[in-house]
ZADO-1210 file (C-alpha; in nm, 4 decimals, padded with zeros to 6 digits):
<atoms>
<atom x="00.0527" y="00.6234" z="03.5574" code="MET" pos="1"/>
<atom x="00.3430" y="00.6493" z="03.2984" code="ILE" pos="2"/>
<atom x="00.4584" y="00.3676" z="03.0529" code="VAL" pos="3"/>
<atom x="00.8099" y="00.3178" z="02.9394" code="LEU" pos="4"/>
<atom x="00.8663" y="00.0497" z="02.7464" code="GLY" pos="5"/>
<atom x="00.7503" y="-00.2837" z="02.8904" code="ASP" pos="6"/>
<atom x="00.7222" y="-00.1137" z="03.1950" code="TYR" pos="7"/>
<atom x="00.4528" y="00.0827" z="03.3619" code="TRP" pos="8"/>
<atom x="00.5173" y="00.3289" z="03.6764" code="TYR" pos="9"/>
<atom x="00.2177" y="00.4389" z="03.9027" code="MET" pos="10"/>
<atom x="00.3034" y="00.8130" z="03.9823" code="MET" pos="11"/>
<atom x="00.1768" y="01.0432" z="04.3060" code="SER" pos="12"/>
<atom x="-00.0637" y="01.3142" z="04.2500" code="PRO" pos="13"/>
<atom x="00.2231" y="01.5731" z="04.2630" code="ASN" pos="14"/>
<atom x="00.4498" y="01.3847" z="04.0431" code="GLU" pos="15"/>
<atom x="00.1549" y="01.3435" z="03.8487" code="SER" pos="16"/>
<atom x="00.0980" y="01.7201" z="03.8197" code="LYS" pos="17"/>
<atom x="00.4646" y="01.7783" z="03.7653" code="CYS" pos="18"/>
<atom x="00.4398" y="01.5484" z="03.4388" code="TYR" pos="19"/>
<atom x="00.1380" y="01.7336" z="03.2850" code="ARG" pos="20"/>
<atom x="00.2886" y="02.0729" z="03.3398" code="SER" pos="21"/>
<atom x="00.6485" y="01.9323" z="03.1931" code="LEU" pos="22"/>
<atom x="00.4622" y="01.7971" z="02.8672" code="LEU" pos="23"/>
<atom x="00.3518" y="02.1060" z="02.6793" code="PRO" pos="24"/>
<atom x="00.6674" y="02.2731" z="02.7345" code="ASP" pos="25"/>
<atom x="00.8428" y="01.9355" z="02.5854" code="VAL" pos="26"/>
<atom x="00.6169" y="01.9862" z="02.2725" code="LEU" pos="27"/>
<atom x="00.6955" y="02.3388" z="02.2711" code="SER" pos="28"/>
<atom x="01.0641" y="02.3130" z="02.2831" code="ASN" pos="29"/>
<atom x="01.0987" y="02.0665" z="02.0099" code="LEU" pos="30"/>
<atom x="01.3324" y="02.1749" z="01.7155" code="PRO" pos="31"/>
<atom x="01.1349" y="02.2481" z="01.3630" code="ASP" pos="32"/>
<atom x="01.2658" y="01.9662" z="01.2093" code="HIS" pos="33"/>
<atom x="01.1801" y="01.6982" z="01.4643" code="VAL" pos="34"/>
<atom x="00.8100" y="01.8404" z="01.4571" code="ILE" pos="35"/>
<atom x="00.8071" y="01.7962" z="01.0833" code="ASP" pos="36"/>
<atom x="00.9404" y="01.4703" z="01.0938" code="VAL" pos="37"/>
<atom x="00.6307" y="01.3805" z="01.3235" code="ILE" pos="38"/>
<atom x="00.3682" y="01.5228" z="01.0926" code="LEU" pos="39"/>
<atom x="00.4730" y="01.3578" z="00.7959" code="MET" pos="40"/>
<atom x="00.4262" y="01.0264" z="00.9953" code="ARG" pos="41"/>
<atom x="00.0639" y="01.1267" z="01.0601" code="LEU" pos="42"/>
<atom x="-00.2368" y="01.0876" z="00.8716" code="PRO" pos="43"/>
<atom x="-00.3361" y="01.4439" z="00.7159" code="CYS" pos="44"/>
<atom x="-00.6292" y="01.4784" z="00.9434" code="LYS" pos="45"/>
<atom x="-00.4188" y="01.4058" z="01.2566" code="ASP" pos="46"/>
<atom x="-00.1737" y="01.6301" z="01.1410" code="ALA" pos="47"/>
<atom x="-00.4301" y="01.8842" z="01.1376" code="VAL" pos="48"/>
<atom x="-00.5331" y="01.8065" z="01.4971" code="ARG" pos="49"/>
<atom x="-00.2032" y="01.8816" z="01.6696" code="THR" pos="50"/>
<atom x="-00.2871" y="02.2469" z="01.6123" code="SER" pos="51"/>
<atom x="-00.4295" y="02.2313" z="01.9469" code="ILE" pos="52"/>
<atom x="-00.1044" y="02.0863" z="02.1282" code="LEU" pos="53"/>
<atom x="00.0474" y="02.4218" z="02.1804" code="SER" pos="54"/>
<atom x="00.0997" y="02.7830" z="02.0123" code="LYS" pos="55"/>
<atom x="00.4105" y="02.6956" z="01.8213" code="LYS" pos="56"/>
<atom x="00.2332" y="02.3846" z="01.6847" code="TRP" pos="57"/>
<atom x="-00.0784" y="02.5948" z="01.5360" code="ARG" pos="58"/>
<atom x="00.0037" y="02.6146" z="01.2042" code="TYR" pos="59"/>
<atom x="00.3027" y="02.3736" z="01.1736" code="ASN" pos="60"/>
<atom x="00.1107" y="02.0990" z="00.9623" code="TRP" pos="61"/>
<atom x="00.1007" y="02.3998" z="00.6873" code="CYS" pos="62"/>
<atom x="00.4590" y="02.3001" z="00.6108" code="ARG" pos="63"/>
<atom x="00.4082" y="01.9422" z="00.5159" code="ARG" pos="64"/>
<atom x="00.5355" y="01.8455" z="00.2047" code="THR" pos="65"/>
<atom x="00.2884" y="01.5718" z="00.1223" code="GLU" pos="66"/>
<atom x="-00.1101" y="01.6105" z="00.1430" code="LEU" pos="67"/>
<atom x="-00.3746" y="01.3291" z="00.1115" code="THR" pos="68"/>
<atom x="-00.7427" y="01.4193" z="00.0367" code="LEU" pos="69"/>
<atom x="-00.9379" y="01.1071" z="00.0611" code="ASP" pos="70"/>
<atom x="-01.2560" y="01.0105" z="00.2201" code="LYS" pos="71"/>
<atom x="-01.1593" y="00.9914" z="00.5574" code="SER" pos="72"/>
<atom x="-01.1745" y="01.3971" z="00.5059" code="HIS" pos="73"/>
<atom x="-01.5271" y="01.3523" z="00.4120" code="TRP" pos="74"/>
<atom x="-01.6829" y="01.0261" z="00.6076" code="ILE" pos="75"/>
<atom x="-01.8296" y="01.1780" z="00.9838" code="THR" pos="76"/>
<atom x="-02.1223" y="01.0149" z="01.2133" code="LYS" pos="77"/>
<atom x="-02.3086" y="01.3326" z="01.1070" code="ASN" pos="78"/>
<atom x="-02.1915" y="01.3626" z="00.7692" code="ASP" pos="79"/>
<atom x="-02.4073" y="01.6892" z="00.6382" code="LEU" pos="80"/>
<atom x="-02.2289" y="01.8702" z="00.3922" code="LEU" pos="81"/>
<atom x="-02.1804" y="01.7109" z="00.0431" code="TYR" pos="82"/>
<atom x="-01.8220" y="01.6431" z="-00.0396" code="PRO" pos="83"/>
<atom x="-01.7827" y="01.9497" z="-00.2942" code="THR" pos="84"/>
<atom x="-01.8847" y="02.2072" z="-00.0555" code="VAL" pos="85"/>
<atom x="-01.6185" y="02.0319" z="00.1877" code="LYS" pos="86"/>
<atom x="-01.3534" y="02.0189" z="-00.0678" code="PHE" pos="87"/>
<atom x="-01.4263" y="02.3827" z="-00.1502" code="LYS" pos="88"/>
<atom x="-01.4158" y="02.4464" z="00.2486" code="LYS" pos="89"/>
<atom x="-01.0759" y="02.2654" z="00.2970" code="ILE" pos="90"/>
<atom x="-00.9291" y="02.3978" z="00.0066" code="ILE" pos="91"/>
<atom x="-00.9976" y="02.7671" z="00.0719" code="CYS" pos="92"/>
<atom x="-00.8678" y="02.7171" z="00.4411" code="GLN" pos="93"/>
<atom x="-00.5573" y="02.5403" z="00.2764" code="PHE" pos="94"/>
<atom x="-00.4687" y="02.8385" z="00.0206" code="PHE" pos="95"/>
<atom x="-00.4640" y="03.1287" z="00.3336" code="THR" pos="96"/>
<atom x="-00.2439" y="02.8904" z="00.5502" code="LEU" pos="97"/>
<atom x="-00.0151" y="02.7189" z="00.2948" code="ARG" pos="98"/>
<atom x="00.3488" y="02.7825" z="00.3602" code="GLU" pos="99"/>
<atom x="00.6636" y="02.6077" z="00.1252" code="GLY" pos="100"/>
<atom x="00.6388" y="02.3477" z="-00.1573" code="PRO" pos="101"/>
<atom x="00.4441" y="02.0523" z="-00.2066" code="ILE" pos="102"/>
<atom x="00.5944" y="01.7609" z="-00.3894" code="THR" pos="103"/>
<atom x="00.3538" y="01.4633" z="-00.3256" code="LYS" pos="104"/>
<atom x="-00.0471" y="01.5325" z="-00.3604" code="PHE" pos="105"/>
<atom x="-00.3148" y="01.2337" z="-00.3744" code="THR" pos="106"/>
<atom x="-00.6802" y="01.3550" z="-00.4546" code="LEU" pos="107"/>
<atom x="-00.9120" y="01.0731" z="-00.3973" code="ASP" pos="108"/>
<atom x="-01.2574" y="01.1579" z="-00.3289" code="ILE" pos="109"/>
<atom x="-01.5912" y="00.9617" z="-00.4434" code="VAL" pos="110"/>
<atom x="-01.9203" y="01.1976" z="-00.5753" code="ASN" pos="111"/>
<atom x="-01.6927" y="01.4762" z="-00.5813" code="LEU" pos="112"/>
<atom x="-01.8276" y="01.7238" z="-00.8673" code="GLU" pos="113"/>
<atom x="-01.6204" y="01.8476" z="-01.1285" code="ASN" pos="114"/>
<atom x="-01.5461" y="02.2606" z="-01.0002" code="SER" pos="115"/>
<atom x="-01.3170" y="02.5571" z="-01.0533" code="PRO" pos="116"/>
<atom x="-01.1353" y="02.4509" z="-00.6821" code="GLU" pos="117"/>
<atom x="-00.9647" y="02.1760" z="-00.8345" code="ILE" pos="118"/>
<atom x="-00.8143" y="02.3247" z="-01.1783" code="ASP" pos="119"/>
<atom x="-00.6788" y="02.6522" z="-00.9314" code="ASN" pos="120"/>
<atom x="-00.5457" y="02.3805" z="-00.6757" code="PHE" pos="121"/>
<atom x="-00.3687" y="02.1981" z="-00.9773" code="ILE" pos="122"/>
<atom x="-00.2352" y="02.5350" z="-01.1033" code="TYR" pos="123"/>
<atom x="-00.1461" y="02.6244" z="-00.7558" code="PHE" pos="124"/>
<atom x="00.0816" y="02.2807" z="-00.7173" code="LEU" pos="125"/>
<atom x="00.2193" y="02.3326" z="-01.0551" code="SER" pos="126"/>
<atom x="00.4105" y="02.6499" z="-00.9184" code="ARG" pos="127"/>
<atom x="00.5008" y="02.4503" z="-00.5909" code="ASN" pos="128"/>
<atom x="00.7511" y="02.1778" z="-00.7103" code="ASP" pos="129"/>
<atom x="00.4976" y="01.9151" z="-00.7392" code="ILE" pos="130"/>
<atom x="00.6653" y="01.5678" z="-00.8245" code="GLN" pos="131"/>
<atom x="00.4336" y="01.2919" z="-00.7325" code="HIS" pos="132"/>
<atom x="00.0672" y="01.4032" z="-00.8046" code="LEU" pos="133"/>
<atom x="-00.2342" y="01.1363" z="-00.8061" code="VAL" pos="134"/>
<atom x="-00.5972" y="01.2483" z="-00.9103" code="LEU" pos="135"/>
<atom x="-00.8847" y="00.8901" z="-00.8672" code="HIS" pos="136"/>
<atom x="-01.1946" y="01.0980" z="-00.9439" code="LEU" pos="137"/>
<atom x="-01.5654" y="00.9793" z="-00.9988" code="SER" pos="138"/>
<atom x="-01.7378" y="01.2293" z="-01.2123" code="PHE" pos="139"/>
<atom x="-02.0090" y="01.1410" z="-01.4433" code="ASP" pos="140"/>
<atom x="-01.7882" y="01.2571" z="-01.7279" code="ASN" pos="141"/>
<atom x="-01.3695" y="01.2528" z="-01.7295" code="PRO" pos="142"/>
<atom x="-01.2190" y="01.5330" z="-01.5686" code="TYR" pos="143"/>
<atom x="-01.0369" y="01.7125" z="-01.7752" code="LYS" pos="144"/>
<atom x="-00.7180" y="01.8079" z="-01.7111" code="LEU" pos="145"/>
<atom x="-00.6374" y="02.1468" z="-01.7039" code="PRO" pos="146"/>
<atom x="-00.3175" y="02.2798" z="-01.9146" code="SER" pos="147"/>
<atom x="-00.1033" y="02.3459" z="-01.5774" code="SER" pos="148"/>
<atom x="-00.0601" y="02.0200" z="-01.5372" code="VAL" pos="149"/>
<atom x="00.1742" y="02.0280" z="-01.8687" code="PHE" pos="150"/>
<atom x="00.3920" y="02.2705" z="-01.6907" code="THR" pos="151"/>
<atom x="00.5090" y="02.0492" z="-01.3552" code="CYS" pos="152"/>
<atom x="00.8714" y="02.0893" z="-01.4315" code="SER" pos="153"/>
<atom x="00.9687" y="01.8434" z="-01.1709" code="GLN" pos="154"/>
<atom x="00.6966" y="01.6317" z="-01.2155" code="LEU" pos="155"/>
<atom x="00.8326" y="01.2407" z="-01.1647" code="ARG" pos="156"/>
<atom x="00.5206" y="01.0428" z="-01.1093" code="HIS" pos="157"/>
<atom x="00.1791" y="01.1162" z="-01.2125" code="LEU" pos="158"/>
<atom x="-00.1456" y="00.8505" z="-01.1835" code="SER" pos="159"/>
<atom x="-00.4858" y="00.9354" z="-01.2998" code="LEU" pos="160"/>
<atom x="-00.8059" y="00.7882" z="-01.2968" code="HIS" pos="161"/>
<atom x="-01.0959" y="00.9135" z="-01.4983" code="ASN" pos="162"/>
<atom x="-00.9590" y="01.1864" z="-01.6327" code="CYS" pos="163"/>
<atom x="-00.8870" y="01.3164" z="-01.9906" code="SER" pos="164"/>
<atom x="-00.6105" y="01.4804" z="-02.1188" code="ILE" pos="165"/>
<atom x="-00.6271" y="01.7718" z="-02.3762" code="HIS" pos="166"/>
<atom x="-00.3375" y="01.9254" z="-02.4944" code="HIS" pos="167"/>
<atom x="-00.2729" y="02.2240" z="-02.7276" code="SER" pos="168"/>
<atom x="-00.0174" y="02.0314" z="-02.9376" code="SER" pos="169"/>
<atom x="-00.1668" y="01.7029" z="-02.9198" code="VAL" pos="170"/>
<atom x="-00.4685" y="01.6340" z="-03.1434" code="ASN" pos="171"/>
<atom x="-00.5827" y="01.3050" z="-03.2984" code="PHE" pos="172"/>
<atom x="-00.8353" y="01.2747" z="-03.5672" code="TYR" pos="173"/>
<atom x="-00.7328" y="00.9353" z="-03.7356" code="ALA" pos="174"/>
<atom x="-01.0191" y="00.6727" z="-03.7243" code="GLU" pos="175"/>
<atom x="-00.9843" y="00.3379" z="-03.7721" code="GLU" pos="176"/>
<atom x="-00.8420" y="00.2820" z="-04.1473" code="GLY" pos="177"/>
<atom x="-00.6434" y="00.5411" z="-04.1618" code="TYR" pos="178"/>
<atom x="-00.2990" y="00.6437" z="-04.0825" code="GLU" pos="179"/>
<atom x="-00.1935" y="00.7798" z="-03.7082" code="VAL" pos="180"/>
<atom x="00.0614" y="00.9556" z="-03.5573" code="PRO" pos="181"/>
<atom x="00.3330" y="00.7394" z="-03.4955" code="THR" pos="182"/>
<atom x="00.5012" y="00.9660" z="-03.2442" code="ARG" pos="183"/>
<atom x="00.3811" y="01.2699" z="-02.9920" code="LEU" pos="184"/>
<atom x="00.5539" y="01.5923" z="-03.0981" code="PRO" pos="185"/>
<atom x="00.7556" y="01.6032" z="-02.7915" code="PHE" pos="186"/>
<atom x="00.9347" y="01.3508" z="-02.6201" code="ASP" pos="187"/>
<atom x="00.8963" y="01.2810" z="-02.2322" code="LEU" pos="188"/>
<atom x="01.2231" y="01.1926" z="-02.0682" code="ASN" pos="189"/>
<atom x="01.0933" y="01.2259" z="-01.7307" code="SER" pos="190"/>
<atom x="00.8744" y="00.9101" z="-01.7677" code="VAL" pos="191"/>
<atom x="01.0121" y="00.5892" z="-01.6215" code="LYS" pos="192"/>
<atom x="00.7149" y="00.3973" z="-01.5220" code="ARG" pos="193"/>
<atom x="00.4377" y="00.3329" z="-01.7566" code="PHE" pos="194"/>
<atom x="00.0929" y="00.1382" z="-01.7053" code="ASN" pos="195"/>
<atom x="-00.1671" y="00.0700" z="-01.9812" code="LEU" pos="196"/>
<atom x="-00.4345" y="-00.0941" z="-01.7909" code="PRO" pos="197"/>
<atom x="-00.6588" y="-00.2142" z="-02.0557" code="TYR" pos="198"/>
<atom x="-00.4624" y="-00.2232" z="-02.4583" code="ILE" pos="199"/>
<atom x="-00.7053" y="-00.4008" z="-02.7010" code="MET" pos="200"/>
<atom x="-00.5422" y="-00.6034" z="-02.9263" code="LEU" pos="201"/>
<atom x="-00.8815" y="-00.6486" z="-03.1645" code="ILE" pos="202"/>
<atom x="-00.8513" y="-00.3006" z="-03.2823" code="GLU" pos="203"/>
<atom x="-00.5055" y="-00.1649" z="-03.4755" code="SER" pos="204"/>
<atom x="-00.5656" y="00.2191" z="-03.4652" code="TYR" pos="205"/>
<atom x="-00.6167" y="00.1818" z="-03.0812" code="LYS" pos="206"/>
<atom x="-00.3154" y="-00.0286" z="-03.0611" code="LEU" pos="207"/>
<atom x="-00.1269" y="00.2431" z="-03.2902" code="SER" pos="208"/>
<atom x="-00.2376" y="00.5092" z="-03.0129" code="TYR" pos="209"/>
<atom x="-00.0585" y="00.3100" z="-02.7241" code="ALA" pos="210"/>
<atom x="00.2678" y="00.2829" z="-02.8991" code="PHE" pos="211"/>
<atom x="00.2757" y="00.5990" z="-03.0184" code="CYS" pos="212"/>
<atom x="00.2628" y="00.6983" z="-02.6288" code="LEU" pos="213"/>
<atom x="00.5390" y="00.4323" z="-02.5514" code="ILE" pos="214"/>
<atom x="00.7894" y="00.5149" z="-02.8175" code="LYS" pos="215"/>
<atom x="00.7630" y="00.8932" z="-02.6749" code="SER" pos="216"/>
<atom x="00.9150" y="00.7687" z="-02.3650" code="PHE" pos="217"/>
<atom x="01.2714" y="00.7261" z="-02.4283" code="PRO" pos="218"/>
<atom x="01.3332" y="00.6745" z="-02.0856" code="TYR" pos="219"/>
<atom x="01.1351" y="00.4135" z="-01.9882" code="LEU" pos="220"/>
<atom x="01.2425" y="00.1541" z="-01.7266" code="GLU" pos="221"/>
<atom x="00.9388" y="-00.0411" z="-01.6239" code="TYR" pos="222"/>
<atom x="00.6215" y="-00.0950" z="-01.8336" code="LEU" pos="223"/>
<atom x="00.2966" y="-00.3103" z="-01.7343" code="GLU" pos="224"/>
<atom x="00.0135" y="-00.3786" z="-01.9948" code="ILE" pos="225"/>
<atom x="-00.3304" y="-00.5294" z="-01.9665" code="GLN" pos="226"/>
<atom x="-00.4515" y="-00.7126" z="-02.2639" code="LEU" pos="227"/>
<atom x="-00.7653" y="-00.7507" z="-02.4060" code="TYR" pos="228"/>
<atom x="-00.8190" y="-00.9776" z="-02.7181" code="SER" pos="229"/>
<atom x="-01.0172" y="-01.2112" z="-02.8921" code="GLU" pos="230"/>
<atom x="-00.9805" y="-01.5475" z="-03.0670" code="ASP" pos="231"/>
<atom x="-01.1107" y="-01.4110" z="-03.3686" code="GLU" pos="232"/>
<atom x="-00.6971" y="-01.2649" z="-03.5467" code="GLU" pos="233"/>
<atom x="-00.7182" y="-00.9678" z="-03.6821" code="ASP" pos="234"/>
<atom x="-00.4194" y="-00.9268" z="-03.9996" code="ASP" pos="235"/>
<atom x="-00.3994" y="-00.5237" z="-03.9666" code="ARG" pos="236"/>
<atom x="-00.3262" y="-00.6264" z="-03.5828" code="ILE" pos="237"/>
<atom x="-00.0338" y="-00.8049" z="-03.6908" code="LEU" pos="238"/>
<atom x="00.0739" y="-00.6198" z="-03.9509" code="GLU" pos="239"/>
<atom x="00.0962" y="-00.3460" z="-03.6651" code="CYS" pos="240"/>
<atom x="00.3296" y="-00.5402" z="-03.4816" code="LEU" pos="241"/>
<atom x="00.5940" y="-00.6476" z="-03.7501" code="GLU" pos="242"/>
<atom x="00.9576" y="-00.5583" z="-03.6337" code="LEU" pos="243"/>
<atom x="01.0565" y="-00.3466" z="-03.9420" code="GLN" pos="244"/>
<atom x="00.7811" y="-00.1065" z="-03.8703" code="ARG" pos="245"/>
<atom x="00.9975" y="-00.0016" z="-03.5340" code="PHE" pos="246"/>
<atom x="01.2934" y="00.0160" z="-03.7226" code="SER" pos="247"/>
<atom x="01.4124" y="00.3209" z="-03.5598" code="ASP" pos="248"/>
<atom x="01.2574" y="00.2550" z="-03.1984" code="VAL" pos="249"/>
<atom x="01.4916" y="00.0917" z="-02.9444" code="THR" pos="250"/>
<atom x="01.3866" y="00.0612" z="-02.5616" code="PHE" pos="251"/>
<atom x="01.7375" y="00.1364" z="-02.4401" code="ASN" pos="252"/>
<atom x="01.6327" y="00.1741" z="-02.0515" code="HIS" pos="253"/>
<atom x="01.3587" y="-00.1012" z="-02.0232" code="LEU" pos="254"/>
<atom x="01.4384" y="-00.3584" z="-01.7416" code="ARG" pos="255"/>
<atom x="01.1038" y="-00.4921" z="-01.6525" code="GLU" pos="256"/>
<atom x="00.8219" y="-00.5685" z="-01.8382" code="VAL" pos="257"/>
<atom x="00.4624" y="-00.7287" z="-01.6906" code="LYS" pos="258"/>
<atom x="00.1659" y="-00.8489" z="-01.8907" code="VAL" pos="259"/>
<atom x="-00.1646" y="-00.9383" z="-01.7432" code="LYS" pos="260"/>
<atom x="-00.4362" y="-01.1286" z="-01.9480" code="CYS" pos="261"/>
<atom x="-00.2160" y="-01.3073" z="-02.1672" code="PHE" pos="262"/>
<atom x="-00.4297" y="-01.5711" z="-02.3738" code="GLY" pos="263"/>
<atom x="-00.1489" y="-01.6974" z="-02.6350" code="GLY" pos="264"/>
<atom x="-00.3226" y="-01.5361" z="-02.9355" code="THR" pos="265"/>
<atom x="-00.0979" y="-01.4704" z="-03.2450" code="MET" pos="266"/>
<atom x="-00.1403" y="-01.1014" z="-03.1812" code="SER" pos="267"/>
<atom x="-00.0069" y="-01.1420" z="-02.8036" code="GLU" pos="268"/>
<atom x="00.2748" y="-01.3643" z="-02.9165" code="MET" pos="269"/>
<atom x="00.3950" y="-01.0466" z="-03.1815" code="GLN" pos="270"/>
<atom x="00.3727" y="-00.8150" z="-02.9177" code="LEU" pos="271"/>
<atom x="00.5887" y="-01.0164" z="-02.6393" code="ILE" pos="272"/>
<atom x="00.8022" y="-01.0810" z="-02.9242" code="LYS" pos="273"/>
<atom x="00.8795" y="-00.7239" z="-03.0190" code="LEU" pos="274"/>
<atom x="00.8969" y="-00.6139" z="-02.6378" code="LEU" pos="275"/>
<atom x="01.1804" y="-00.8850" z="-02.6438" code="LEU" pos="276"/>
<atom x="01.3520" y="-00.7786" z="-02.9617" code="ALA" pos="277"/>
<atom x="01.3564" y="-00.4114" z="-02.8739" code="LYS" pos="278"/>
<atom x="01.4482" y="-00.4263" z="-02.5004" code="SER" pos="279"/>
<atom x="01.8490" y="-00.5077" z="-02.5351" code="PRO" pos="280"/>
<atom x="01.8663" y="-00.4506" z="-02.1128" code="VAL" pos="281"/>
<atom x="01.5451" y="-00.5889" z="-02.0387" code="LEU" pos="282"/>
<atom x="01.6351" y="-00.8262" z="-01.7106" code="VAL" pos="283"/>
<atom x="01.3003" y="-00.9608" z="-01.6551" code="ARG" pos="284"/>
<atom x="00.9343" y="-01.0227" z="-01.8130" code="MET" pos="285"/>
<atom x="00.6596" y="-01.1392" z="-01.6193" code="LEU" pos="286"/>
<atom x="00.3727" y="-01.2952" z="-01.8116" code="ILE" pos="287"/>
<atom x="00.0265" y="-01.3565" z="-01.6511" code="ASP" pos="288"/>
<atom x="-00.1456" y="-01.6994" z="-01.8103" code="ARG" pos="289"/>
<atom x="-00.4813" y="-01.6422" z="-01.6452" code="TRP" pos="290"/>
<atom x="-00.6098" y="-01.6996" z="-01.9775" code="PHE" pos="291"/>
<atom x="-00.3931" y="-01.9215" z="-02.1510" code="LEU" pos="292"/>
<atom x="-00.4965" y="-02.2831" z="-02.2050" code="GLU" pos="293"/>
<atom x="-00.2567" y="-02.5315" z="-02.0200" code="HIS" pos="294"/>
<atom x="-00.2547" y="-02.7654" z="-02.3293" code="GLY" pos="295"/>
<atom x="-00.0367" y="-02.4868" z="-02.5276" code="SER" pos="296"/>
<atom x="00.1542" y="-02.3641" z="-02.2398" code="LEU" pos="297"/>
<atom x="00.4824" y="-02.5371" z="-02.2773" code="ASP" pos="298"/>
<atom x="00.4484" y="-02.4473" z="-02.7001" code="THR" pos="299"/>
<atom x="00.4194" y="-02.0923" z="-02.6004" code="ARG" pos="300"/>
<atom x="00.6830" y="-02.0747" z="-02.3128" code="LEU" pos="301"/>
<atom x="00.9461" y="-02.2320" z="-02.6054" code="LYS" pos="302"/>
<atom x="00.8409" y="-01.9861" z="-02.8793" code="ILE" pos="303"/>
<atom x="00.8878" y="-01.6956" z="-02.5877" code="LEU" pos="304"/>
<atom x="01.2493" y="-01.8627" z="-02.4719" code="ASN" pos="305"/>
<atom x="01.3654" y="-01.8701" z="-02.8145" code="GLU" pos="306"/>
<atom x="01.5518" y="-01.5076" z="-02.7340" code="GLY" pos="307"/>
<atom x="01.8399" y="-01.4127" z="-02.4942" code="ARG" pos="308"/>
<atom x="01.5790" y="-01.3784" z="-02.1915" code="LEU" pos="309"/>
<atom x="01.4109" y="-01.6603" z="-02.0253" code="LYS" pos="310"/>
<atom x="01.0555" y="-01.5433" z="-01.9654" code="VAL" pos="311"/>
<atom x="00.8084" y="-01.6325" z="-01.6586" code="GLU" pos="312"/>
<atom x="00.4910" y="-01.7496" z="-01.6675" code="LEU" pos="313"/>
<atom x="00.2922" y="-01.7203" z="-01.3534" code="ILE" pos="314"/>
<atom x="-00.0523" y="-01.8587" z="-01.2526" code="GLY" pos="315"/>
<atom x="-00.2019" y="-01.5963" z="-01.0317" code="ASP" pos="316"/>
<atom x="-00.1803" y="-01.2260" z="-01.2044" code="ALA" pos="317"/>
<atom x="-00.3553" y="-01.0538" z="-00.8650" code="TRP" pos="318"/>
<atom x="-00.1283" y="-01.2224" z="-00.6406" code="SER" pos="319"/>
<atom x="00.2204" y="-01.1403" z="-00.8177" code="LYS" pos="320"/>
<atom x="00.1245" y="-00.8200" z="-00.9663" code="PHE" pos="321"/>
</atoms>
């Protein structure tokens, strides 16, 4: 039987035999660019399985420019190998067969132990035009990024989970109560989107670290912040957010800001007003009022909307973000 759209057709034995003999020839004669499109639309694991279709397809999956290694490569009915062992086997095979650049790579594996193979693979990516890199790891201790990450000249998107950054030219030794650097020793001109998942407005030195990063992204267009603050205000926080401290800073490309877990404290209000004042091309600001008391909503909204931009307050952070 053959299915064509919404119709099906029962073939005779002779027709069925002819159809089966024709199919491998059709697959083998597809142009390379068509094969590449097909492989890109398949999950990585299924793309590898196409090697059995014909001799021409055997190593075509090695040309994929996007690669994802996640739990789907590890979890099987008879899961006998530890994730780290499996990872080493896959990487070894990949290095042997790989052809061409990799522009997008995702590593998202639970219980993967820290191993030199990860460093070696990131070094390999840095020399093969990587543009989109996602590392979601779950070591007992954060994974220390190798220096090769900082040599990825084409990198446009970087997402890190449970990773630590140690760059030879970046050292922060300041503790609470001391001065901290106001800017990185270099600007990251390629960074367009930045997410601060947990910024604490109760410790002034940590807030300084955060702004040190933000100020080093001169072409930033999208900023997302998740706040954490307490009812007790810290005068040092308010001083840290005073406009005059940012006289040399303007976010000339920032167009959208999202703020989560907004509670309406003075330090949070000052942070919002600072971003509004320093972002001349800002188009939209979304503020999650999850922790904002309804009684103070009108007052807070009036203060925020004193400027040129209408700020949107939303009630359910997780449905909007």
